[in-house]
C-alpha positions in Angstrom: -20.8 7.4 41.8 -17.2 6.7 40.6 -18.0 3.1 40.0 -21.1 4.0 38.0 -19.1 6.4 35.8 -16.4 3.8 35.2 -19.1 1.2 34.3 -20.5 3.6 31.7 -17.0 4.3 30.3 -16.4 0.6 30.0 -19.6 0.0 28.2 -18.8 2.8 25.7 -15.3 1.5 25.2 -16.6 -2.0 24.5 -19.1 -0.7 22.0 -16.4 1.2 20.1 -14.1 -1.9 20.1 -16.9 -4.1 18.9 -17.8 -1.6 16.2 -14.2 -1.5 15.0 -14.3 -5.2 14.6 -17.5 -5.3 12.6 -16.7 -6.1 9.0 -18.7 -4.4 6.3 -18.9 -7.4 4.0 -19.2 -6.0 0.5 -21.3 -7.5 -2.3 -21.6 -6.7 -6.0 -24.2 -3.9 -6.4 -25.4 -5.5 -9.6 -25.7 -9.0 -8.2 -26.2 -8.7 -4.4 -27.5 -12.2 -4.2 -24.1 -13.6 -5.2 -21.2 -14.2 -2.9 -17.9 -12.5 -3.6 -15.2 -15.1 -4.2 -11.6 -14.6 -2.9 -9.0 -15.3 -5.5 -5.2 -15.6 -5.2 -2.7 -13.1 -6.5 -2.6 -12.8 -10.2 -2.6 -10.2 -13.0 -2.9 -6.5 -12.0 -6.5 -5.2 -11.7 -8.3 -2.0 -10.9 -10.5 -2.2 -7.8 -14.2 -1.5 -8.5 -14.5 0.0 -5.0 -11.7 2.4 -4.4 -10.6 2.6 -8.1 -7.0 2.0 -7.1 -4.7 -0.6 -8.8 -4.1 -3.9 -7.1 -1.8 -6.9 -7.5 -2.6 -9.0 -4.4 -5.5 -11.2 -3.4 -8.9 -9.9 -4.5 -12.7 -10.6 -4.3 -14.6 -11.3 -7.5 -18.3 -11.4 -8.2 -19.3 -15.0 -8.9 -21.7 -14.0 -11.7 -20.3 -15.0 -15.0 -18.9 -12.2 -17.1 -19.3 -9.7 -14.3 -16.2 -7.6 -13.9 -16.8 -6.4 -10.3 -13.6 -6.9 -8.3 -12.4 -5.6 -5.0 -9.2 -5.4 -3.0 -9.3 -7.7 -0.1 -9.1 -4.6 2.1 -12.1 -3.0 0.3 -14.2 -6.2 0.4 -13.6 -6.7 4.2 -13.7 -3.0 5.3 -14.6 -2.3 8.9 -17.3 0.2 9.8 -15.0 2.2 12.1 -11.2 2.3 12.1 -8.2 4.1 13.6 -4.7 4.9 12.7 -1.7 5.8 14.9 -0.7 8.7 12.7 -4.1 10.4 13.5 -4.8 9.7 17.2 -7.7 12.1 17.2 -9.5 10.7 14.2 -12.2 8.1 14.1 -12.4 6.9 10.5 -15.8 5.7 9.2 -16.1 3.7 6.1 -18.0 5.2 3.1 -18.6 3.8 -0.4 -18.4 7.4 -1.6 -16.6 10.3 0.1 -19.1 12.6 1.8 -19.5 16.2 0.6 -19.1 17.7 -2.9 -15.5 18.8 -3.0 -12.7 16.6 -4.4 -10.9 14.7 -1.6 -7.5 13.1 -1.5 -6.0 10.3 0.5 -3.8 11.7 3.3 -1.5 8.7 3.0 -0.6 8.5 -0.6 -2.0 11.8 -2.0 -4.1 10.3 -4.7 -7.6 11.5 -5.3 -10.4 9.6 -3.5 -12.6 8.1 -6.3 -14.6 5.6 -4.4 -14.4 3.6 -1.1 -12.7 5.6 1.6 -12.3 5.9 5.4 -13.3 9.5 6.4 -13.1 11.3 9.7 -15.8 13.9 9.9 -14.2 15.8 12.9 -10.7 16.1 11.5 -11.4 15.9 7.8 -8.8 13.2 7.1 -9.3 10.6 4.4 -7.6 7.2 3.8 -7.9 4.6 1.0 -8.7 1.2 2.6 -5.4 -0.2 1.3 -3.5 2.8 2.7 -5.1 2.4 6.1 -3.7 -1.1 6.2 -0.1 -0.3 5.1 2.3 -2.1 7.4 4.2 -0.1 10.0 7.5 -1.8 9.1 8.8 -4.2 6.4 12.0 -6.2 6.1 13.5 -9.1 4.2 14.2 -12.5 5.6 17.9 -12.1 5.4 17.9 -8.9 7.4 19.6 -6.8 4.7 16.9 -4.2 4.5 14.4 -2.7 6.9 12.0 0.1 6.2 9.6 2.0 8.5 6.3 3.7 7.5 6.6 7.4 8.4 4.2 10.4 8.3 7.0 13.0 8.5 9.9 12.2 6.3 13.5 13.0 7.4 14.8 13.6 3.9 13.7 14.0 0.2 12.2 11.1 -1.6 14.7 9.1 -3.7 12.4 9.2 -6.7 10.9 12.7 -6.8 13.6 14.5 -4.9 11.0 16.3 -2.8 9.6 15.9 0.8 6.0 16.6 -0.3 4.3 14.5 -3.0 2.7 17.7 -4.3 2.3 21.2 -3.0 0.6 21.1 0.4 0.4 17.3 0.6 3.1 15.6 2.6 2.2 12.0 2.0 3.5 9.0 3.8 6.9 7.3 3.0 8.8 4.2 3.7 12.1 5.1 5.2 15.2 2.9 5.2 18.0 3.6 7.7 21.6 2.5 7.6 25.0 3.9 8.6 25.0 6.1 5.5 21.8 7.9 6.4 18.0 7.7 5.8 16.4 7.1 2.4 12.7 7.9 1.8 10.3 6.4 -0.8 6.9 8.1 -1.1 4.0 5.7 -1.2 2.6 8.1 -3.9 5.8 7.8 -6.0 5.6 4.0 -5.9 2.0 4.0 -7.0 2.8 6.4 -9.9 5.7 4.4 -11.0 3.7 1.2 -11.2 0.7 2.9 -12.9 3.0 4.4 -15.6 4.4 1.0 -16.4 1.0 -0.5 -16.3 -0.3 2.0 -18.8 2.6 1.3 -21.1 1.6 -2.4 -21.1 4.8 -3.5 -19.2 2.9 -6.0 -17.1 1.6 -9.0 -18.9 -1.0 -11.5 -18.1 1.7 -14.2 -17.9 2.5 -13.3 -14.4 3.3 -15.8 -11.7 1.1 -16.7 -8.8 2.6 -13.9 -6.8 1.6 -11.2 -9.3 4.9 -10.6 -11.1 7.6 -13.0 -12.0 11.1 -12.5 -10.5 12.4 -11.5 -13.9 9.7 -8.8 -14.2 10.6 -7.5 -10.7 14.3 -7.3 -11.6 13.7 -5.7 -15.0 11.4 -3.1 -13.6 13.8 -2.3 -10.8 16.7 -1.8 -13.2 14.6 0.4 -15.5 13.7 2.6 -12.6 16.9 2.3 -10.6 16.8 5.9 -9.3 13.7 4.8 -7.4 15.8 2.4 -5.3 19.3 3.7 -5.5 20.6 6.5 -3.2 21.7 9.5 -5.2 25.3 9.5 -3.9 28.6 7.6 -4.5 28.5 3.9 -4.1 30.1 2.9 -0.8 33.0 0.5 -1.0 31.7 -1.2 2.2 28.8 -2.7 0.2 31.3 -4.8 -1.7 30.7 -5.9 -5.3 28.2 -4.3 -7.7 26.2 -7.5 -7.5 25.6 -7.1 -3.8 24.7 -3.5 -4.2 22.3 -4.3 -7.0 20.8 -7.1 -4.9 20.0 -4.6 -2.1 18.6 -2.1 -4.6 16.2 -4.6 -6.1 15.3 -5.9 -2.7 14.3 -2.4 -1.5 12.1 -1.9 -4.6 10.4 -5.3 -4.1 9.8 -4.6 -0.4 8.2 -1.2 -1.0 6.2 -2.6 -3.9 4.9 -5.4 -1.8 3.9 -3.2 1.0 1.9 -0.8 -1.2 0.2 -3.3 -3.4 -0.2 -6.3 -1.1 2.0 -8.6 -3.1 3.7 -11.1 -0.8 7.4 -11.3 -0.2 9.2 -14.4 -1.6 12.7 -15.7 -1.5 15.2 -13.2 -3.0 17.6 -15.8 -4.5 15.8 -16.4 -7.8 15.2 -12.7 -8.2 18.9 -11.9 -8.0 19.8 -14.8 -10.2 17.4 -13.4 -12.9 18.8 -9.9 -12.5 22.5 -11.0 -12.8 21.7 -13.2 -15.9 20.1 -10.3 -17.8 
């Protein structure tokens, strides 16, 4: 009897794992006969699926003059997914959130306007890109390391609050050093980039990684309170150049984690920053 029960449990487990691996290959709704073409990083775009901004690799409809474009995470969404922050949730993929009320992403706090992972039993929702946020990020030199956290230990450096808005905690990337922990809301990073995008700050003359090193450095300097701790500069950090380098690096790491833009060598970035 026990062996029979274990066999059934194994079959169910295998089915769940198989379903989790099934990729829901998306196609353009206007041209379903066409294949979606994967393109490298380039100018910023708004995903036709989740309606969120993207900078990384994306899938485009091959039909000429068709503007249908998807995040890589949206184009290759799985039918069933899980996340360690919600161990009791089974997230199913939907092209449109179920129900009639306005829903928001429990990771970043932004409204759900299109593609979403939704758990019917717990009610949690996640944007496809938020579901895929890396658990930890760090630079090649080992200067900065940040961890994705559901519960933040301190106020966000940018907004000076623990919650992104009333009642919505939101996830954060947290850096830790001998001076304490610094938090950066995923929501705040998205809002910062969106504001600069709407102002026309990003141009089409971006590099193959989405933004040039100079654009990275200029944006980081213009929004320095996003990446600098709100306390006296420690003498142990050495010169201002070294402190600025770390500040810009933190910004670049968080930006890359949220928008899928790959990390590149920091040397040219710092050189561009110092030369300004």
